[in-house]
N, C-alpha and C positions, 0 to 999 in steps of 0.2 A: 363307530363314529371316530372321525379324524380331525385333529386340530393342528394347524401349522402355526406355531408361535414365533414371533419375531420381537426381540427386545428392541424398544424403540425409545427416542428421546421425545418424539412426538409423532402422532398418526391422525388422520382425518378421513372422513367419507363424505363425498359430494354426490348428489342425485339431482338431476336435471338442473345443474349449475347452482344448487343450493347446499350449503353446508349442513349436514344433517347430525354429525357427530364429530368431535375431536377430543383427543386426550394428550396430556402432557406425558412425562415419563412413565413407562409401563410396558405393556405387552399388547401387540396386535395379534389378534387370534382370527385366522381363517378357518370356519368351522364346516366340515362335510358330514352330512348324515347319510348313513346307508340304510337299505331297505330292512335290515333285521334288527335295527337300532331300537332301543326303548329308554324310558326315563332312568333306568339303572345305568346305562352307558353314559348318558347325559351327565348324571350326578357323579359317576366315577371320574370321567374326564375332566369335569369341572374342578373337583377336588384336587386331581393331579396337576392341572394347570396352574391353579392358584397357590400351590405349595412348591411348584417346580422351582428348583434354585438356579437361576440364570442370572442374577444380578451380583456384582462384585462385592465382596466383604472388605474390609480394612486392609487385607493382604492382596487384594485384586483377585482372589479366587471366586468363581462362581459358587457362592454359598448363600445367597439371600433370594427369597422368593418376591414376587409382586406383593405379597401380603407384608413381608418383613419390611419393604421399603416404603410402604403406604402408597404404591404406584396405582396406576390406573390399568384398566383393560378395555379395548375397543374389540367388540365381536362382530365379524362380518360373515354372513352366510355364504358359503362357497360351494355351490353345486358341483364344480369340476373336481373337486378334491375326491370325491366318491366314485369318479371315473375308473373303469377298468382299462388300464394301459399295458396289459400283458401281452398283446400281439398286434401285429399290424402297425400301421402308421396313423390311425385315427382312434380316438377314444371311444370307448362304449360305456353306456349309462345305465346298464341293466343292474349294476349293483347299487345305484343310487336309490335313496327313498323317495316314494311318491311326494309331490309337493305338500300335500296336506300333512303328512307325517313329518316330513323335514321341517316345515315351518313350526309345527306344534313343539317338536324337540328343541329347535333353535330357540323359540321363545322361553321354553322351560329352562334351558341352559342359561339365558340371559338372566331370568329371574333368580336362579340359584346363585349366579355370580353377584348379583345386586345384594341379595340377603347376606352373602359373605363379606363382600368388600364395602358395601354401601351403594346406594343407587347413584350418588354423585361421582363415583369412581368407575362407573361402567357405562360405556357408550355402546351403540349399536348400529349396524348398518340397516338397509331395507330389504327385506326378504323379497327375492324376485325381481328387484330392480336393476337396472344397468347403472352400476356404481363406479366412480373414480376413487380410488383408495390411494392417499399419499402418506408416505412415512419417511422418517429418518431412521434407518436400521442402525442400531448402536452396537458396534462390534466388527463386522455384523455377527449377530447371534441369531440363529434360526434352528428350530427343532420341530419334527413331526412326531406328534403324541397320538396314541390310538387306544381306544377302549374297545376291545373286540366284542362282537355279539355273543349271547350266551349260545351255548352248544346244545 
């Protein structure tokens, strides 16, 4: 499972010209689910993302997590993050999870985040939809975090 996090001052998701979610200061997470992922990977990645220190402390060092700053999280399913880009000039999707598994783990991840941060601090995109994601990347600060499948 892969999560691309971006520190934001605001972020939103629009589907069919309708705002479906928006957050103030926090993290925008693009979440990619791979075919061998399970709830264990979702739980591990959620724990890591919510505790990952990317927000500045009083000295300006990245030493605070989204939890520490009482920030928000916007989770957007991102099928293309699971692409195999190792060869050629066109991505392959054989490493991506089947839609049923991907949606199940995406929803499980969102629920885990809501249980940790509180439902009012977690927004979500729409699985399988054509979404327009807007953000103000703060920094910019962007990290790719992964929870590898079990061996």
